[in-house]
C-alpha positions as CSV (number, residue, x, y, z in Angstrom):
1,X,16.5,-5.0,36.0
2,X,19.3,-7.5,36.7
3,X,17.4,-10.6,35.0
4,X,14.7,-10.9,32.9
5,X,11.3,-11.9,34.3
6,X,10.6,-15.4,33.0
7,X,6.8,-15.7,31.6
8,X,5.0,-19.1,31.1
9,X,1.8,-18.9,29.0
10,X,-1.3,-21.1,29.7
11,X,-3.2,-21.9,26.7
12,X,-2.4,-21.0,23.2
13,X,-5.3,-19.7,21.5
14,X,-5.8,-16.0,19.9
15,X,-4.9,-14.6,23.3
16,X,-2.0,-16.7,23.9
17,X,-0.5,-16.1,20.5
18,X,-0.9,-12.4,21.1
19,X,1.0,-12.6,24.5
20,X,3.7,-14.6,22.7
21,X,4.0,-11.5,20.4
22,X,3.9,-9.0,23.0
23,X,6.7,-10.5,25.1
24,X,9.1,-10.3,22.1
25,X,8.5,-6.6,22.2
26,X,9.7,-6.3,26.0
27,X,13.3,-6.5,26.6
28,X,13.1,-7.1,30.2
29,X,10.9,-10.3,29.7
30,X,11.6,-13.9,28.5
31,X,9.0,-16.7,27.5
32,X,10.0,-19.8,29.0
33,X,7.2,-22.1,27.6
34,X,3.5,-22.3,26.6
35,X,1.6,-24.9,28.5
36,X,-1.4,-26.7,26.8
37,X,-4.1,-29.3,27.4
38,X,-3.7,-30.6,23.9
39,X,-0.8,-33.0,22.9
40,X,2.4,-31.0,23.0
41,X,4.1,-32.5,20.1
42,X,1.0,-31.7,18.1
43,X,1.3,-27.6,18.9
44,X,3.8,-25.6,17.1
45,X,4.6,-22.3,18.2
46,X,6.1,-19.2,16.6
47,X,8.8,-18.2,19.0
48,X,10.2,-21.8,19.3
49,X,10.0,-22.1,22.8
50,X,9.2,-25.4,24.5
51,X,5.8,-26.6,24.6
52,X,4.9,-28.4,27.5
53,X,1.8,-30.5,29.0
54,X,-0.4,-28.5,31.4
55,X,-0.2,-31.8,33.6
56,X,3.6,-31.0,34.2
57,X,3.2,-27.4,35.2
58,X,4.0,-27.9,38.8
59,X,7.7,-29.0,37.7
60,X,8.3,-25.4,36.9
61,X,7.5,-23.6,39.9
62,X,10.9,-22.5,40.6
63,X,11.4,-21.3,36.9
64,X,8.7,-19.2,36.1
65,X,8.2,-15.8,37.7
66,X,4.7,-15.0,36.2
67,X,2.1,-17.1,34.5
68,X,-0.1,-15.5,32.0
69,X,-3.5,-17.5,31.9
70,X,-4.9,-17.4,28.5
71,X,-8.0,-19.5,28.9
72,X,-11.8,-18.6,28.5
73,X,-13.8,-16.9,31.4
74,X,-16.8,-19.3,30.9
75,X,-14.7,-22.7,31.7
76,X,-11.2,-22.4,31.9
77,X,-10.2,-19.6,34.1
78,X,-12.6,-20.3,37.1
79,X,-10.8,-23.7,37.7
80,X,-7.2,-22.7,36.4
81,X,-7.2,-19.2,38.5
82,X,-7.6,-20.6,41.9
83,X,-5.7,-23.6,40.9
84,X,-2.4,-22.3,39.5
85,X,-2.4,-19.4,41.9
86,X,-1.5,-21.5,44.8
87,X,1.9,-22.3,43.1
88,X,2.6,-19.1,40.7
89,X,2.0,-15.4,40.4
90,X,-0.8,-15.2,37.9
91,X,-2.5,-12.6,35.5
92,X,-5.7,-13.3,33.6
93,X,-8.3,-11.7,31.6
94,X,-11.5,-12.9,33.5
95,X,-14.2,-10.8,32.0
96,X,-17.4,-12.3,33.2
97,X,-18.3,-8.7,35.1
98,X,-21.1,-10.3,37.1
99,X,-18.9,-13.0,38.5
100,X,-15.8,-11.0,39.3
101,X,-16.3,-10.7,43.1
102,X,-16.6,-14.1,43.7
103,X,-13.7,-15.0,41.3
104,X,-11.5,-12.6,43.2
105,X,-12.3,-14.3,46.5
106,X,-11.7,-17.8,45.1
107,X,-8.2,-16.7,43.7
108,X,-7.2,-14.8,47.0
109,X,-8.0,-17.7,49.1
110,X,-5.4,-19.7,47.0
111,X,-2.8,-17.1,46.3
112,X,-2.5,-15.2,49.7
113,X,-1.6,-18.1,52.1
114,X,1.0,-19.2,49.4
115,X,2.7,-15.9,48.9
116,X,1.8,-15.5,45.5
117,X,0.5,-12.4,43.7
118,X,-2.7,-12.8,41.2
119,X,-3.9,-9.9,39.2
120,X,-7.4,-10.8,37.7
121,X,-9.8,-9.4,35.0
122,X,-7.0,-7.8,33.1
123,X,-7.4,-6.2,29.6
124,X,-9.4,-3.3,28.4
125,X,-12.7,-4.1,29.9
126,X,-12.7,-4.9,32.7
127,X,-9.3,-3.4,32.9
128,X,-8.3,0.2,31.1
129,X,-12.0,0.9,31.0
130,X,-12.5,0.2,34.6
131,X,-9.8,2.4,35.5
132,X,-11.3,5.2,33.4
133,X,-14.8,4.7,35.1
134,X,-13.1,4.9,38.4
135,X,-11.1,8.2,37.5
136,X,-14.5,9.9,36.2
137,X,-16.6,9.1,39.4
138,X,-13.9,10.0,41.7
139,X,-13.0,13.1,39.9
140,X,-16.5,14.3,38.9
141,X,-18.7,12.8,41.6
142,X,-21.7,15.0,40.5
143,X,-22.2,13.4,37.1
144,X,-22.8,10.4,35.0
145,X,-20.6,7.6,33.3
146,X,-21.3,6.1,29.8
147,X,-19.4,3.3,28.3
148,X,-19.9,2.6,24.6
149,X,-18.2,-0.5,22.8
150,X,-17.4,-0.8,19.2
151,X,-17.4,-0.6,16.3
152,X,-16.1,-4.1,16.9
153,X,-16.5,-7.8,16.6
154,X,-17.9,-9.5,19.5
155,X,-16.8,-13.0,19.7
156,X,-19.6,-14.0,22.4
157,X,-22.4,-12.8,20.4
158,X,-21.0,-14.3,17.1
159,X,-20.6,-17.7,18.8
160,X,-24.2,-17.3,19.9
161,X,-25.3,-16.7,16.3
162,X,-23.3,-19.6,15.0
163,X,-25.1,-22.1,17.4
164,X,-28.6,-21.3,15.5
165,X,-29.9,-24.1,13.5
166,X,-29.4,-23.4,9.8
167,X,-26.4,-21.0,10.5
168,X,-23.0,-22.3,9.1
169,X,-20.9,-19.4,9.8
170,X,-21.5,-15.8,11.3
171,X,-20.0,-12.6,12.9
172,X,-21.6,-10.1,14.9
173,X,-20.6,-6.3,15.4
174,X,-21.4,-4.1,18.2
175,X,-22.0,-0.5,16.9
176,X,-22.3,2.7,19.1
177,X,-25.3,5.1,18.1
178,X,-23.7,8.2,17.0
179,X,-26.6,10.4,18.2
180,X,-26.2,9.0,21.7
181,X,-22.6,9.6,21.7
182,X,-23.1,13.2,20.7
183,X,-25.5,13.8,23.4
184,X,-23.1,12.5,25.9
185,X,-20.3,14.3,24.5
186,X,-22.2,17.8,24.5
187,X,-22.7,17.2,28.4
188,X,-26.4,16.9,28.4
189,X,-26.4,13.9,30.8
190,X,-29.1,11.9,29.0
191,X,-30.6,8.7,30.4
192,X,-30.3,6.2,27.7
193,X,-31.7,2.8,27.0
194,X,-29.8,-0.2,25.9
195,X,-31.6,0.0,22.5
196,X,-30.7,3.9,22.2
197,X,-26.7,3.2,23.0
198,X,-25.7,0.5,20.7
199,X,-27.1,-1.3,17.5
200,X,-26.0,-4.8,16.3
201,X,-25.1,-6.1,13.1
202,X,-24.7,-9.8,11.9
203,X,-23.3,-11.4,8.9
204,X,-24.7,-14.8,8.5
205,X,-23.7,-17.8,6.0
206,X,-26.5,-20.0,5.9
207,X,-26.4,-24.1,5.7
208,X,-27.8,-25.6,2.6
209,X,-31.6,-25.6,2.5
210,X,-32.0,-23.3,5.7
211,X,-34.7,-20.6,5.6
212,X,-33.2,-16.9,5.9
213,X,-36.6,-15.8,7.4
214,X,-36.6,-18.3,10.3
215,X,-32.9,-17.9,11.1
216,X,-33.2,-14.0,11.1
217,X,-36.1,-14.2,13.6
218,X,-33.9,-16.6,15.7
219,X,-31.4,-14.2,16.0
220,X,-33.2,-10.9,16.5
221,X,-35.6,-12.5,19.3
222,X,-32.6,-14.0,21.2
223,X,-32.8,-12.9,24.9
224,X,-29.8,-11.5,26.5
225,X,-28.1,-11.0,23.2
226,X,-30.3,-9.3,20.5
227,X,-33.7,-8.9,21.5
228,X,-33.1,-5.4,23.6
229,X,-31.1,-4.0,20.5
230,X,-32.2,-2.8,16.9
231,X,-30.5,-5.8,14.9
232,X,-29.7,-5.9,11.2
233,X,-28.8,-9.4,9.4
234,X,-27.1,-9.6,6.2
235,X,-26.9,-13.2,4.4
236,X,-23.6,-13.4,2.7
237,X,-21.4,-16.1,1.1
238,X,-18.7,-18.2,2.8
239,X,-16.1,-16.5,0.7
240,X,-17.3,-13.1,1.8
241,X,-17.1,-14.1,5.6
242,X,-13.7,-15.3,5.2
243,X,-12.4,-12.2,3.0
244,X,-14.3,-9.6,4.6
245,X,-15.0,-10.7,8.3
246,X,-11.8,-12.6,9.5
247,X,-10.1,-9.9,11.3
248,X,-11.2,-9.2,15.0
249,X,-11.3,-5.3,15.3
250,X,-13.1,-3.5,18.5
251,X,-12.8,-0.7,20.9
252,X,-14.8,1.8,22.3
253,X,-15.0,4.8,24.9
254,X,-15.5,5.6,28.3
255,X,-17.1,9.2,28.8
256,X,-17.7,10.8,32.2
257,X,-19.9,13.8,32.1
258,X,-20.4,16.1,35.1
259,X,-20.4,19.5,36.9
260,X,-17.8,21.0,39.0
261,X,-17.6,24.2,41.1
262,X,-20.8,26.4,40.6
263,X,-22.1,25.1,37.1
264,X,-19.0,24.3,35.0
265,X,-19.6,21.2,32.7
266,X,-16.7,19.0,32.2
267,X,-16.2,15.8,30.0
268,X,-13.6,13.2,30.3
269,X,-13.3,10.7,27.7
270,X,-10.9,7.6,27.2
271,X,-11.0,5.7,23.7
272,X,-9.4,2.6,22.0
273,X,-9.5,1.9,18.5
274,X,-8.3,-1.6,18.0
275,X,-7.2,-3.6,14.7
276,X,-6.9,-6.8,16.8
277,X,-8.8,-7.2,20.1
278,X,-6.8,-10.2,21.2
279,X,-3.5,-8.7,20.4
280,X,-4.2,-5.5,22.1
281,X,-5.7,-7.5,25.3
282,X,-2.7,-9.5,25.3
283,X,-0.2,-6.4,25.5
284,X,-2.1,-5.3,28.4
285,X,-1.7,-8.8,30.1
286,X,2.1,-8.7,29.4
287,X,2.3,-5.2,31.1
288,X,0.5,-6.3,34.3
289,X,2.6,-9.5,34.4
290,X,5.4,-7.1,35.0
291,X,3.5,-5.2,37.8
292,X,2.6,-8.8,39.4
293,X,6.5,-9.6,39.6
294,X,7.3,-6.4,41.0
295,X,4.3,-6.7,43.7
296,X,5.3,-9.9,44.5
297,X,8.9,-8.8,45.2
298,X,7.5,-6.1,47.5
299,X,5.4,-8.6,49.6
300,X,2.1,-7.6,48.2
301,X,0.4,-10.8,47.8
302,X,-3.2,-12.4,47.0
303,X,-5.6,-11.5,44.5
304,X,-5.5,-8.0,43.0
305,X,-7.5,-6.1,40.3
306,X,-6.2,-3.1,38.0
307,X,-7.4,-0.8,40.9
308,X,-4.5,-2.0,43.2
309,X,-1.6,-1.5,40.9
310,X,0.0,1.6,40.6
311,X,0.6,2.9,37.1
312,X,4.4,3.0,37.3
313,X,4.8,-0.7,38.0
314,X,3.5,-1.4,34.5
315,X,6.8,0.3,33.1
316,X,10.1,-1.2,32.6
317,X,11.5,2.1,33.7
318,X,12.7,3.2,36.9
319,X,10.8,5.7,39.1
320,X,13.5,8.1,38.5
321,X,13.2,7.8,34.7
322,X,9.3,7.8,34.9
323,X,9.5,11.1,36.9
324,X,11.7,12.7,34.3
325,X,10.8,11.7,31.0
326,X,6.9,11.2,31.5
327,X,5.8,13.1,34.6
């Protein structure tokens, strides 16, 4: 590639910091700046690139090839995705599964009329897991797909526990049930309930004077989060929480089990084991930023998902190199 792809980062939390690190590992990319809603002078970034106010971002429309949006799916991306894709090619990790269709439509309505390319819901789920679910269903139409998550720290569920009265700090891990995974891998096509697929494990630091039994009951009966699962609660010290539970591991696997031909049983599996969930997600975002740049150059505009991106576009290598070295 003649010149480097110029990247801007919007937001500098765990994801933004991960994107910054990932860009440094990709020789065809260059980080131009970090855009923040905070006071730029109060934010120090590891790479030393300029920290700029998000209010001034439109001054950089001609300087940035792709913006990587690193805000949250609940409040940030529903506003930032449609707004910024009017003026920039964008990539984001919107992960509220139920709202992806309406988010796609909102971003498409902004990006397409302005000749911009916006790849939404990029990461590992949605993202890489979605692609593998699609492969499985397409290749083995007579079968069933199973997605297991963990063992991993769930940021959303941990936050839900921390909001309970009497909780000073907490983390929650999602753990696949091994017996359920074994049944799926054996090709028996089991019908599994939510409770049979995963368990949840919480490590909680109590506020001074809080009642452990009351807190535990509030956790295990919480609808949408814990009531449908076998949940174990451990009460630990603040020092233990910091020392033993400050990393963000995650992962999981997608398994498609089905029949082909007369009666041949086939099992497809894709798995991830991650020491850092945000750093891995960031690495996926950066690869798709390259694809967004290439697609825009080819005139493929509007909102896109991982289903619309040819795998070769993720690589810095030419089509000729890929055929020779990887195919």
